[in-house]
Jmol script that loads the backbone (N, CA, C; Angstrom):
load data "model"
ATOM      1  N   MET A   1     102.306  86.803  79.889  1.00  0.00           N
ATOM      2  CA  MET A   1     103.730  87.392  79.477  1.00  0.00           C
ATOM      3  C   MET A   1     103.696  88.663  79.871  1.00  0.00           C
ATOM      4  N   VAL A   2     105.020  88.974  80.410  1.00  0.00           N
ATOM      5  CA  VAL A   2     105.293  90.468  80.909  1.00  0.00           C
ATOM      6  C   VAL A   2     105.735  91.275  79.731  1.00  0.00           C
ATOM      7  N   GLN A   3     105.146  92.322  79.693  1.00  0.00           N
ATOM      8  CA  GLN A   3     105.541  93.377  78.598  1.00  0.00           C
ATOM      9  C   GLN A   3     106.293  94.650  79.285  1.00  0.00           C
ATOM     10  N   LEU A   4     107.270  94.899  78.825  1.00  0.00           N
ATOM     11  CA  LEU A   4     107.953  95.968  79.360  1.00  0.00           C
ATOM     12  C   LEU A   4     107.690  97.225  78.320  1.00  0.00           C
ATOM     13  N   SER A   5     107.138  98.435  78.910  1.00  0.00           N
ATOM     14  CA  SER A   5     106.891  99.544  78.024  1.00  0.00           C
ATOM     15  C   SER A   5     107.371 100.597  78.571  1.00  0.00           C
ATOM     16  N   CYS A   6     108.423 101.176  77.956  1.00  0.00           N
ATOM     17  CA  CYS A   6     108.894 102.471  78.396  1.00  0.00           C
ATOM     18  C   CYS A   6     109.499 103.233  77.226  1.00  0.00           C
ATOM     19  N   CYS A   7     109.520 104.527  77.070  1.00  0.00           N
ATOM     20  CA  CYS A   7     109.923 105.079  75.961  1.00  0.00           C
ATOM     21  C   CYS A   7     111.210 106.128  76.540  1.00  0.00           C
ATOM     22  N   ALA A   8     111.671 106.765  75.617  1.00  0.00           N
ATOM     23  CA  ALA A   8     112.903 107.540  76.019  1.00  0.00           C
ATOM     24  C   ALA A   8     112.374 108.690  76.815  1.00  0.00           C
ATOM     25  N   SER A   9     111.499 109.270  76.660  1.00  0.00           N
ATOM     26  CA  SER A   9     110.845 110.406  77.408  1.00  0.00           C
ATOM     27  C   SER A   9     110.742 109.941  78.893  1.00  0.00           C
ATOM     28  N   GLU A  10     110.145 108.665  79.035  1.00  0.00           N
ATOM     29  CA  GLU A  10     109.847 108.169  80.460  1.00  0.00           C
ATOM     30  C   GLU A  10     111.122 107.914  80.999  1.00  0.00           C
ATOM     31  N   VAL A  11     112.191 107.222  80.449  1.00  0.00           N
ATOM     32  CA  VAL A  11     113.326 107.018  80.932  1.00  0.00           C
ATOM     33  C   VAL A  11     114.223 108.228  81.359  1.00  0.00           C
ATOM     34  N   ILE A  12     114.223 109.170  80.615  1.00  0.00           N
ATOM     35  CA  ILE A  12     114.886 110.586  80.807  1.00  0.00           C
ATOM     36  C   ILE A  12     114.231 111.307  81.773  1.00  0.00           C
ATOM     37  N   GLY A  13     112.737 111.348  81.693  1.00  0.00           N
ATOM     38  CA  GLY A  13     111.928 112.327  82.539  1.00  0.00           C
ATOM     39  C   GLY A  13     111.810 111.904  84.151  1.00  0.00           C
ATOM     40  N   ASP A  14     110.938 110.876  84.105  1.00  0.00           N
ATOM     41  CA  ASP A  14     110.707 110.510  85.617  1.00  0.00           C
ATOM     42  C   ASP A  14     111.477 109.245  86.099  1.00  0.00           C
ATOM     43  N   ARG A  15     112.083 108.623  85.164  1.00  0.00           N
ATOM     44  CA  ARG A  15     113.000 107.242  85.412  1.00  0.00           C
ATOM     45  C   ARG A  15     112.023 106.361  86.020  1.00  0.00           C
ATOM     46  N   SER A  16     110.771 106.245  85.854  1.00  0.00           N
ATOM     47  CA  SER A  16     109.918 105.153  86.195  1.00  0.00           C
ATOM     48  C   SER A  16     109.775 104.167  85.100  1.00  0.00           C
ATOM     49  N   LEU A  17     109.506 102.988  85.564  1.00  0.00           N
ATOM     50  CA  LEU A  17     109.392 101.831  84.571  1.00  0.00           C
ATOM     51  C   LEU A  17     107.921 101.304  84.735  1.00  0.00           C
ATOM     52  N   THR A  18     107.235 100.918  83.540  1.00  0.00           N
ATOM     53  CA  THR A  18     105.940 100.337  83.719  1.00  0.00           C
ATOM     54  C   THR A  18     106.237  98.860  83.406  1.00  0.00           C
ATOM     55  N   VAL A  19     105.551  97.967  84.154  1.00  0.00           N
ATOM     56  CA  VAL A  19     105.563  96.466  83.891  1.00  0.00           C
ATOM     57  C   VAL A  19     104.140  96.075  83.924  1.00  0.00           C
ATOM     58  N   ASP A  20     103.511  95.545  82.907  1.00  0.00           N
ATOM     59  CA  ASP A  20     102.238  95.355  82.662  1.00  0.00           C
ATOM     60  C   ASP A  20     101.313  96.576  83.027  1.00  0.00           C
ATOM     61  N   SER A  21     100.811  96.759  84.242  1.00  0.00           N
ATOM     62  CA  SER A  21     100.071  98.137  84.428  1.00  0.00           C
ATOM     63  C   SER A  21     100.647  98.621  85.684  1.00  0.00           C
ATOM     64  N   VAL A  22     101.798  98.055  86.280  1.00  0.00           N
ATOM     65  CA  VAL A  22     102.346  98.619  87.376  1.00  0.00           C
ATOM     66  C   VAL A  22     103.592  99.385  87.156  1.00  0.00           C
ATOM     67  N   VAL A  23     103.530 100.552  87.919  1.00  0.00           N
ATOM     68  CA  VAL A  23     104.529 101.558  87.674  1.00  0.00           C
ATOM     69  C   VAL A  23     105.549 101.416  88.840  1.00  0.00           C
ATOM     70  N   ILE A  24     106.785 101.093  88.476  1.00  0.00           N
ATOM     71  CA  ILE A  24     107.989 100.826  89.314  1.00  0.00           C
ATOM     72  C   ILE A  24     108.803 102.046  89.441  1.00  0.00           C
ATOM     73  N   ASP A  25     108.821 102.799  90.533  1.00  0.00           N
ATOM     74  CA  ASP A  25     109.793 103.981  90.706  1.00  0.00           C
ATOM     75  C   ASP A  25     110.908 103.722  91.226  1.00  0.00           C
ATOM     76  N   PRO A  26     112.114 104.314  90.815  1.00  0.00           N
ATOM     77  CA  PRO A  26     113.371 104.131  91.369  1.00  0.00           C
ATOM     78  C   PRO A  26     113.538 104.724  92.662  1.00  0.00           C
ATOM     79  N   ILE A  27     114.531 104.075  93.356  1.00  0.00           N
ATOM     80  CA  ILE A  27     114.764 104.506  94.833  1.00  0.00           C
ATOM     81  C   ILE A  27     116.264 104.954  94.943  1.00  0.00           C
ATOM     82  N   ASP A  28     116.630 105.749  95.969  1.00  0.00           N
ATOM     83  CA  ASP A  28     117.900 106.169  96.023  1.00  0.00           C
ATOM     84  C   ASP A  28     118.925 105.159  96.596  1.00  0.00           C
ATOM     85  N   VAL A  29     118.464 104.136  97.524  1.00  0.00           N
ATOM     86  CA  VAL A  29     119.318 103.375  98.067  1.00  0.00           C
ATOM     87  C   VAL A  29     118.785 101.874  97.994  1.00  0.00           C
ATOM     88  N   VAL A  30     119.442 100.834  97.738  1.00  0.00           N
ATOM     89  CA  VAL A  30     119.078  99.483  97.660  1.00  0.00           C
ATOM     90  C   VAL A  30     119.982  98.547  98.272  1.00  0.00           C
ATOM     91  N   ARG A  31     119.629  97.501  99.111  1.00  0.00           N
ATOM     92  CA  ARG A  31     120.275  96.641  99.676  1.00  0.00           C
ATOM     93  C   ARG A  31     120.248  95.271  98.961  1.00  0.00           C
ATOM     94  N   ASP A  32     121.491  94.975  98.767  1.00  0.00           N
ATOM     95  CA  ASP A  32     121.734  93.543  98.055  1.00  0.00           C
ATOM     96  C   ASP A  32     122.825  92.834  98.737  1.00  0.00           C
ATOM     97  N   LEU A  33     122.510  91.606  99.159  1.00  0.00           N
ATOM     98  CA  LEU A  33     123.210  90.753  99.800  1.00  0.00           C
ATOM     99  C   LEU A  33     123.793  91.492 101.045  1.00  0.00           C
ATOM    100  N   GLY A  34     123.116  92.430 101.758  1.00  0.00           N
ATOM    101  CA  GLY A  34     123.483  93.116 102.944  1.00  0.00           C
ATOM    102  C   GLY A  34     124.258  94.270 102.791  1.00  0.00           C
ATOM    103  N   VAL A  35     124.629  94.573 101.351  1.00  0.00           N
ATOM    104  CA  VAL A  35     125.452  95.840 101.021  1.00  0.00           C
ATOM    105  C   VAL A  35     124.357  96.850 100.628  1.00  0.00           C
ATOM    106  N   LEU A  36     124.520  97.991 101.274  1.00  0.00           N
ATOM    107  CA  LEU A  36     123.793  99.209 100.652  1.00  0.00           C
ATOM    108  C   LEU A  36     124.441  99.895  99.583  1.00  0.00           C
ATOM    109  N   LEU A  37     123.767  99.917  98.473  1.00  0.00           N
ATOM    110  CA  LEU A  37     124.168 100.646  97.204  1.00  0.00           C
ATOM    111  C   LEU A  37     123.307 101.951  97.203  1.00  0.00           C
ATOM    112  N   ASP A  38     123.919 103.040  96.846  1.00  0.00           N
ATOM    113  CA  ASP A  38     123.127 104.120  96.624  1.00  0.00           C
ATOM    114  C   ASP A  38     123.041 104.449  94.853  1.00  0.00           C
ATOM    115  N   SER A  39     122.334 105.503  94.433  1.00  0.00           N
ATOM    116  CA  SER A  39     122.151 105.644  93.125  1.00  0.00           C
ATOM    117  C   SER A  39     123.515 105.928  92.274  1.00  0.00           C
ATOM    118  N   GLU A  40     124.395 106.436  93.159  1.00  0.00           N
ATOM    119  CA  GLU A  40     125.694 106.954  92.406  1.00  0.00           C
ATOM    120  C   GLU A  40     126.687 105.672  92.515  1.00  0.00           C
ATOM    121  N   VAL A  41     126.451 104.681  93.137  1.00  0.00           N
ATOM    122  CA  VAL A  41     127.251 103.458  93.584  1.00  0.00           C
ATOM    123  C   VAL A  41     128.502 103.965  94.204  1.00  0.00           C
ATOM    124  N   MET A  42     128.403 104.753  95.273  1.00  0.00           N
ATOM    125  CA  MET A  42     129.473 105.332  96.057  1.00  0.00           C
ATOM    126  C   MET A  42     129.557 104.400  97.552  1.00  0.00           C
ATOM    127  N   MET A  43     128.475 103.908  97.705  1.00  0.00           N
ATOM    128  CA  MET A  43     128.528 102.897  99.034  1.00  0.00           C
ATOM    129  C   MET A  43     128.493 103.746 100.110  1.00  0.00           C
ATOM    130  N   LYS A  44     128.205 104.910 100.130  1.00  0.00           N
ATOM    131  CA  LYS A  44     128.243 105.802 101.347  1.00  0.00           C
ATOM    132  C   LYS A  44     127.245 105.433 102.269  1.00  0.00           C
ATOM    133  N   PRO A  45     125.912 105.010 101.998  1.00  0.00           N
ATOM    134  CA  PRO A  45     125.052 104.501 103.025  1.00  0.00           C
ATOM    135  C   PRO A  45     125.489 103.194 103.565  1.00  0.00           C
ATOM    136  N   HIS A  46     126.180 102.516 102.981  1.00  0.00           N
ATOM    137  CA  HIS A  46     126.815 101.279 103.492  1.00  0.00           C
ATOM    138  C   HIS A  46     127.815 101.631 104.453  1.00  0.00           C
ATOM    139  N   ILE A  47     128.815 102.482 104.222  1.00  0.00           N
ATOM    140  CA  ILE A  47     129.883 102.815 105.013  1.00  0.00           C
ATOM    141  C   ILE A  47     129.326 103.578 106.325  1.00  0.00           C
ATOM    142  N   ASN A  48     128.308 104.331 106.247  1.00  0.00           N
ATOM    143  CA  ASN A  48     127.783 105.154 107.403  1.00  0.00           C
ATOM    144  C   ASN A  48     127.142 104.071 108.214  1.00  0.00           C
ATOM    145  N   LYS A  49     126.391 102.932 107.634  1.00  0.00           N
ATOM    146  CA  LYS A  49     125.813 101.970 108.511  1.00  0.00           C
ATOM    147  C   LYS A  49     126.863 100.989 109.236  1.00  0.00           C
ATOM    148  N   LEU A  50     127.940 100.770 108.356  1.00  0.00           N
ATOM    149  CA  LEU A  50     128.878  99.895 109.106  1.00  0.00           C
ATOM    150  C   LEU A  50     129.680 100.597 110.234  1.00  0.00           C
ATOM    151  N   VAL A  51     129.931 101.820 109.997  1.00  0.00           N
ATOM    152  CA  VAL A  51     130.588 102.687 110.989  1.00  0.00           C
ATOM    153  C   VAL A  51     129.739 102.807 112.196  1.00  0.00           C
ATOM    154  N   SER A  52     128.478 103.011 112.058  1.00  0.00           N
ATOM    155  CA  SER A  52     127.427 103.333 113.117  1.00  0.00           C
ATOM    156  C   SER A  52     127.448 101.780 113.918  1.00  0.00           C
ATOM    157  N   THR A  53     127.085 100.779 113.349  1.00  0.00           N
ATOM    158  CA  THR A  53     127.113  99.574 113.861  1.00  0.00           C
ATOM    159  C   THR A  53     128.295  99.266 114.653  1.00  0.00           C
ATOM    160  N   CYS A  54     129.534  99.437 114.202  1.00  0.00           N
ATOM    161  CA  CYS A  54     130.793  99.231 115.002  1.00  0.00           C
ATOM    162  C   CYS A  54     130.944 100.083 116.135  1.00  0.00           C
ATOM    163  N   PHE A  55     130.586 101.407 116.110  1.00  0.00           N
ATOM    164  CA  PHE A  55     130.674 102.279 117.240  1.00  0.00           C
ATOM    165  C   PHE A  55     129.740 101.705 118.266  1.00  0.00           C
ATOM    166  N   TYR A  56     128.579 101.205 117.964  1.00  0.00           N
ATOM    167  CA  TYR A  56     127.569 100.692 118.892  1.00  0.00           C
ATOM    168  C   TYR A  56     128.276  99.350 119.496  1.00  0.00           C
ATOM    169  N   HIS A  57     128.794  98.527 118.875  1.00  0.00           N
ATOM    170  CA  HIS A  57     129.422  97.355 119.474  1.00  0.00           C
ATOM    171  C   HIS A  57     130.547  97.725 120.188  1.00  0.00           C
ATOM    172  N   LEU A  58     131.249  98.766 120.009  1.00  0.00           N
ATOM    173  CA  LEU A  58     132.434  99.103 120.715  1.00  0.00           C
ATOM    174  C   LEU A  58     132.193  99.738 121.968  1.00  0.00           C
ATOM    175  N   ARG A  59     130.901 100.586 121.933  1.00  0.00           N
ATOM    176  CA  ARG A  59     130.484 101.123 123.284  1.00  0.00           C
ATOM    177  C   ARG A  59     129.851  99.985 124.143  1.00  0.00           C
ATOM    178  N   ARG A  60     129.382  98.932 123.621  1.00  0.00           N
ATOM    179  CA  ARG A  60     128.824  97.895 124.421  1.00  0.00           C
ATOM    180  C   ARG A  60     130.106  96.956 124.904  1.00  0.00           C
ATOM    181  N   LEU A  61     131.199  96.853 124.247  1.00  0.00           N
ATOM    182  CA  LEU A  61     132.426  96.183 124.823  1.00  0.00           C
ATOM    183  C   LEU A  61     132.949  96.936 125.819  1.00  0.00           C
ATOM    184  N   ARG A  62     132.950  98.315 125.851  1.00  0.00           N
ATOM    185  CA  ARG A  62     133.460  99.110 126.858  1.00  0.00           C
ATOM    186  C   ARG A  62     132.828  98.738 128.296  1.00  0.00           C
ATOM    187  N   GLN A  63     131.497  98.569 128.212  1.00  0.00           N
ATOM    188  CA  GLN A  63     130.809  98.153 129.277  1.00  0.00           C
ATOM    189  C   GLN A  63     131.436  96.739 129.929  1.00  0.00           C
ATOM    190  N   LEU A  64     131.807  96.011 129.121  1.00  0.00           N
ATOM    191  CA  LEU A  64     132.493  94.893 129.730  1.00  0.00           C
ATOM    192  C   LEU A  64     133.811  94.867 130.219  1.00  0.00           C
ATOM    193  N   LYS A  65     134.392  95.996 130.112  1.00  0.00           N
ATOM    194  CA  LYS A  65     136.028  96.319 130.327  1.00  0.00           C
ATOM    195  C   LYS A  65     136.397  95.927 131.716  1.00  0.00           C
ATOM    196  N   ARG A  66     135.536  96.264 132.590  1.00  0.00           N
ATOM    197  CA  ARG A  66     135.754  96.047 134.159  1.00  0.00           C
ATOM    198  C   ARG A  66     135.390  94.556 134.597  1.00  0.00           C
ATOM    199  N   HIS A  67     134.728  93.914 133.743  1.00  0.00           N
ATOM    200  CA  HIS A  67     134.314  92.554 134.046  1.00  0.00           C
ATOM    201  C   HIS A  67     135.265  91.518 133.563  1.00  0.00           C
ATOM    202  N   VAL A  68     136.013  91.773 132.586  1.00  0.00           N
ATOM    203  CA  VAL A  68     136.974  90.721 131.950  1.00  0.00           C
ATOM    204  C   VAL A  68     138.246  91.251 131.820  1.00  0.00           C
ATOM    205  N   ASN A  69     139.188  90.327 131.772  1.00  0.00           N
ATOM    206  CA  ASN A  69     140.724  90.856 131.861  1.00  0.00           C
ATOM    207  C   ASN A  69     141.128  91.447 130.321  1.00  0.00           C
ATOM    208  N   ARG A  70     142.212  91.845 130.236  1.00  0.00           N
ATOM    209  CA  ARG A  70     142.659  92.551 129.085  1.00  0.00           C
ATOM    210  C   ARG A  70     142.878  91.567 127.809  1.00  0.00           C
ATOM    211  N   ASP A  71     143.333  90.373 128.008  1.00  0.00           N
ATOM    212  CA  ASP A  71     143.359  89.568 127.074  1.00  0.00           C
ATOM    213  C   ASP A  71     142.104  89.043 126.364  1.00  0.00           C
ATOM    214  N   VAL A  72     141.065  88.894 127.220  1.00  0.00           N
ATOM    215  CA  VAL A  72     139.767  88.595 126.797  1.00  0.00           C
ATOM    216  C   VAL A  72     139.153  89.640 125.959  1.00  0.00           C
ATOM    217  N   MET A  73     139.458  91.096 126.601  1.00  0.00           N
ATOM    218  CA  MET A  73     139.019  92.218 125.694  1.00  0.00           C
ATOM    219  C   MET A  73     139.686  92.447 124.326  1.00  0.00           C
ATOM    220  N   LYS A  74     140.862  92.129 124.358  1.00  0.00           N
ATOM    221  CA  LYS A  74     141.549  92.134 123.013  1.00  0.00           C
ATOM    222  C   LYS A  74     141.000  91.059 122.029  1.00  0.00           C
ATOM    223  N   GLN A  75     140.719  89.934 122.400  1.00  0.00           N
ATOM    224  CA  GLN A  75     140.008  88.856 121.677  1.00  0.00           C
ATOM    225  C   GLN A  75     138.702  89.341 121.248  1.00  0.00           C
ATOM    226  N   LEU A  76     137.877  89.926 122.041  1.00  0.00           N
ATOM    227  CA  LEU A  76     136.639  90.352 121.842  1.00  0.00           C
ATOM    228  C   LEU A  76     136.581  91.552 120.618  1.00  0.00           C
ATOM    229  N   VAL A  77     137.692  92.521 120.786  1.00  0.00           N
ATOM    230  CA  VAL A  77     137.754  93.640 119.755  1.00  0.00           C
ATOM    231  C   VAL A  77     138.113  93.076 118.528  1.00  0.00           C
ATOM    232  N   SER A  78     139.214  92.021 118.602  1.00  0.00           N
ATOM    233  CA  SER A  78     139.670  91.605 117.253  1.00  0.00           C
ATOM    234  C   SER A  78     138.697  90.785 116.588  1.00  0.00           C
ATOM    235  N   ALA A  79     137.707  89.983 117.274  1.00  0.00           N
ATOM    236  CA  ALA A  79     136.594  89.189 116.592  1.00  0.00           C
ATOM    237  C   ALA A  79     135.683  90.220 116.054  1.00  0.00           C
ATOM    238  N   LEU A  80     135.518  91.399 116.677  1.00  0.00           N
ATOM    239  CA  LEU A  80     134.391  92.516 116.008  1.00  0.00           C
ATOM    240  C   LEU A  80     135.090  92.956 114.936  1.00  0.00           C
ATOM    241  N   ILE A  81     136.502  93.336 114.798  1.00  0.00           N
ATOM    242  CA  ILE A  81     137.092  93.948 113.633  1.00  0.00           C
ATOM    243  C   ILE A  81     137.189  92.770 112.534  1.00  0.00           C
ATOM    244  N   LEU A  82     137.693  91.574 112.690  1.00  0.00           N
ATOM    245  CA  LEU A  82     137.729  90.720 111.782  1.00  0.00           C
ATOM    246  C   LEU A  82     136.413  90.206 111.066  1.00  0.00           C
ATOM    247  N   SER A  83     135.365  90.180 111.959  1.00  0.00           N
ATOM    248  CA  SER A  83     134.217  89.732 111.389  1.00  0.00           C
ATOM    249  C   SER A  83     133.638  90.839 110.473  1.00  0.00           C
ATOM    250  N   ARG A  84     133.885  92.148 110.577  1.00  0.00           N
ATOM    251  CA  ARG A  84     133.353  93.212 109.823  1.00  0.00           C
ATOM    252  C   ARG A  84     134.309  93.194 108.659  1.00  0.00           C
ATOM    253  N   ILE A  85     135.556  92.998 108.689  1.00  0.00           N
ATOM    254  CA  ILE A  85     136.349  93.004 107.619  1.00  0.00           C
ATOM    255  C   ILE A  85     136.022  91.773 106.576  1.00  0.00           C
ATOM    256  N   ASP A  86     135.922  90.535 107.147  1.00  0.00           N
ATOM    257  CA  ASP A  86     135.552  89.413 106.422  1.00  0.00           C
ATOM    258  C   ASP A  86     134.354  89.734 105.637  1.00  0.00           C
ATOM    259  N   TYR A  87     133.340  90.289 106.386  1.00  0.00           N
ATOM    260  CA  TYR A  87     131.810  90.396 105.513  1.00  0.00           C
ATOM    261  C   TYR A  87     132.015  91.317 104.572  1.00  0.00           C
TER     262      TYR A  87
END
end "model"
wireframe off; spacefill off
backbone 0.3
color backbone group
C-alpha cells in the first residue's frame, strides 16, 4: 500500500512529496499529451517550442521554392499551418 506523507511545512517550504521512501521533487515544465505546461500554467514553453518548430519547417520549405511551382508551395505552407492549428 502506498502512503503519502507530507506536512504543511514540506508543502510550503521545499514543495517536495514523499511517497513510501521516495522523494519526488517538483519541476518547472511538464509535457502532457505533447503540450508543454510550466508551473504558472502560462504555456510559454509550449508556444516557444511551437514557434521554433514552425520557423524550422518554413526555412526547409524555402529550400524547395525553386524546385516546385507556386501552387504546390501554397499547398505545402497551408498543410504546415493547418496541421499546427489542428494539433
